[in-house]
C-alpha positions as a Markdown table, in Angstrom:
| # | Residue | x | y | z |
|---|---|---|---|---|
| 1 | Met | -12.0 | 26.6 | 46.7 |
| 2 | Thr | -15.6 | 27.0 | 45.8 |
| 3 | Arg | -18.1 | 24.2 | 46.4 |
| 4 | Ala | -18.8 | 23.9 | 42.7 |
| 5 | Phe | -15.1 | 23.5 | 41.9 |
| 6 | Arg | -14.6 | 20.8 | 44.5 |
| 7 | Arg | -17.6 | 18.9 | 43.1 |
| 8 | Trp | -16.2 | 19.0 | 39.5 |
| 9 | Leu | -12.5 | 18.4 | 40.4 |
| 10 | Pro | -12.6 | 14.6 | 40.4 |
| 11 | Thr | -14.4 | 14.6 | 37.0 |
| 12 | Leu | -11.8 | 17.0 | 35.6 |
| 13 | Val | -8.9 | 14.9 | 36.9 |
| 14 | Phe | -10.5 | 11.8 | 35.4 |
| 15 | Leu | -10.9 | 13.4 | 32.0 |
| 16 | Ala | -7.3 | 14.7 | 32.0 |
| 17 | Val | -6.0 | 11.2 | 32.8 |
| 18 | Ile | -8.1 | 9.6 | 30.0 |
| 19 | Gly | -6.9 | 12.3 | 27.6 |
| 20 | Leu | -3.3 | 11.3 | 28.3 |
| 21 | Leu | -3.9 | 7.5 | 28.2 |
| 22 | Val | -6.1 | 7.2 | 25.0 |
| 23 | Pro | -3.4 | 8.2 | 22.5 |
| 24 | Gly | -1.0 | 5.8 | 24.0 |
| 25 | Leu | -3.5 | 3.0 | 23.9 |
| 26 | Ala | -4.3 | 3.6 | 20.2 |
| 27 | Ala | -0.6 | 3.6 | 19.3 |
| 28 | Ala | 0.0 | 0.4 | 21.2 |
| 29 | Gln | -2.3 | -1.4 | 18.6 |
| 30 | Tyr | 0.4 | -1.0 | 15.9 |
| 31 | Arg | 2.9 | -3.8 | 15.4 |
| 32 | Gln | 6.0 | -4.2 | 13.2 |
| 33 | Phe | 7.1 | -7.4 | 11.4 |
| 34 | Ser | 10.5 | -7.6 | 9.7 |
| 35 | Gly | 11.7 | -10.2 | 7.3 |
| 36 | Lys | 12.2 | -11.2 | 3.7 |
| 37 | Val | 9.4 | -11.1 | 1.1 |
| 38 | Asp | 8.6 | -14.8 | 0.5 |
| 39 | Asn | 5.8 | -14.3 | -2.0 |
| 40 | Lys | 4.0 | -11.4 | -3.6 |
| 41 | Gly | 0.6 | -11.4 | -5.2 |
| 42 | Lys | -1.8 | -8.9 | -6.6 |
| 43 | Asp | -3.6 | -8.5 | -3.2 |
| 44 | Gly | -0.8 | -8.9 | -0.7 |
| 45 | Leu | 2.5 | -10.4 | 0.3 |
| 46 | Ile | 4.0 | -13.0 | 2.6 |
| 47 | Val | 6.9 | -12.0 | 4.8 |
| 48 | Asp | 9.2 | -14.7 | 6.4 |
| 49 | Asn | 11.3 | -13.5 | 9.4 |
| 50 | Arg | 13.6 | -16.5 | 9.2 |
| 51 | Gln | 12.8 | -17.6 | 12.7 |
| 52 | Gly | 9.9 | -19.8 | 11.7 |
| 53 | Asp | 7.2 | -17.1 | 11.3 |
| 54 | Lys | 5.5 | -16.2 | 8.1 |
| 55 | Leu | 2.8 | -13.6 | 8.0 |
| 56 | Lys | 0.5 | -12.6 | 5.1 |
| 57 | Phe | -0.4 | -9.0 | 4.7 |
| 58 | Met | -3.0 | -7.5 | 2.5 |
| 59 | Thr | -2.0 | -4.4 | 0.4 |
| 60 | Gly | -4.0 | -1.7 | -1.2 |
| 61 | Asp | -4.4 | 2.0 | -1.6 |
| 62 | Tyr | -3.8 | 2.4 | 2.1 |
| 63 | Thr | -0.3 | 0.9 | 1.8 |
| 64 | Lys | 2.7 | 3.4 | 1.8 |
| 65 | Val | 6.2 | 2.2 | 0.7 |
| 66 | Glu | 9.3 | 3.8 | 2.1 |
| 67 | Gly | 13.1 | 3.2 | 2.1 |
| 68 | Glu | 15.0 | 1.5 | -0.8 |
| 69 | Lys | 12.0 | 1.4 | -3.1 |
| 70 | Ala | 9.3 | 4.0 | -3.8 |
| 71 | Ser | 6.3 | 1.9 | -4.9 |
| 72 | Leu | 4.5 | -1.3 | -4.1 |
| 73 | Asp | 5.0 | -2.5 | -7.7 |
| 74 | Ala | 8.8 | -2.2 | -7.1 |
| 75 | Val | 8.8 | -4.5 | -4.0 |
| 76 | Gln | 9.9 | -8.0 | -5.1 |
| 77 | Arg | 10.4 | -11.4 | -3.7 |
| 78 | Gly | 13.6 | -11.5 | -1.7 |
| 79 | Asp | 13.5 | -7.9 | -0.5 |
| 80 | Trp | 14.0 | -7.3 | 3.2 |
| 81 | Val | 11.1 | -5.3 | 4.7 |
| 82 | Thr | 9.6 | -4.0 | 7.9 |
| 83 | Val | 5.8 | -4.0 | 7.8 |
| 84 | Asp | 3.6 | -1.8 | 10.0 |
| 85 | Trp | 0.2 | -3.3 | 10.7 |
| 86 | Lys | -2.6 | -3.0 | 13.3 |
| 87 | Leu | -3.2 | -5.9 | 15.7 |
| 88 | Met | -7.0 | -5.6 | 15.4 |
| 89 | Asp | -7.1 | -6.0 | 11.6 |
| 90 | Lys | -8.4 | -9.4 | 10.3 |
| 91 | Pro | -6.9 | -10.0 | 7.8 |
| 92 | Arg | -3.7 | -8.2 | 8.4 |
| 93 | Lys | -3.2 | -5.0 | 6.4 |
| 94 | Ala | 0.2 | -3.5 | 5.6 |
| 95 | Tyr | -0.1 | 0.2 | 6.2 |
| 96 | Thr | 3.6 | 1.0 | 5.8 |
| 97 | Ile | 6.2 | -1.2 | 4.1 |
| 98 | Lys | 9.8 | 0.0 | 4.6 |
| 99 | Val | 12.2 | -1.7 | 2.2 |
| 100 | Leu | 15.5 | -2.2 | 3.9 |
| 101 | Pro | 19.0 | -2.4 | 2.3 |
| 102 | Pro | 20.0 | -6.0 | 1.4 |
| 103 | Lys | 21.6 | -8.0 | 4.1 |
| 104 | Glu | 25.4 | -8.3 | 3.7 |
| 105 | Gly | 26.2 | -11.3 | 1.4 |
| 106 | Glu | 22.6 | -11.4 | 0.0 |
| 107 | Glu | 22.7 | -9.1 | -3.0 |
């Protein structure tokens, strides 16, 4: 190995490791919350997971709706949903709302 290569090797290894870790750290910031839509307003919705937790999520142009319904306007109180949001957002923003099929016995 040349002297220049040995001098730059630790830096190259460090950059390679950072390149592998950074995407994983960014993805770790996303969270999911599942439950029933408890309330829906013009600027957001409240989701109740039926375990004592209710979270409010802001909605907007950044919100994508998937699953049983195709638009944010179609999402109603009582729908079962999974919301993707970022831990760092204050207030919480719903980036993806996946509308799930109704639970059995709750049509």
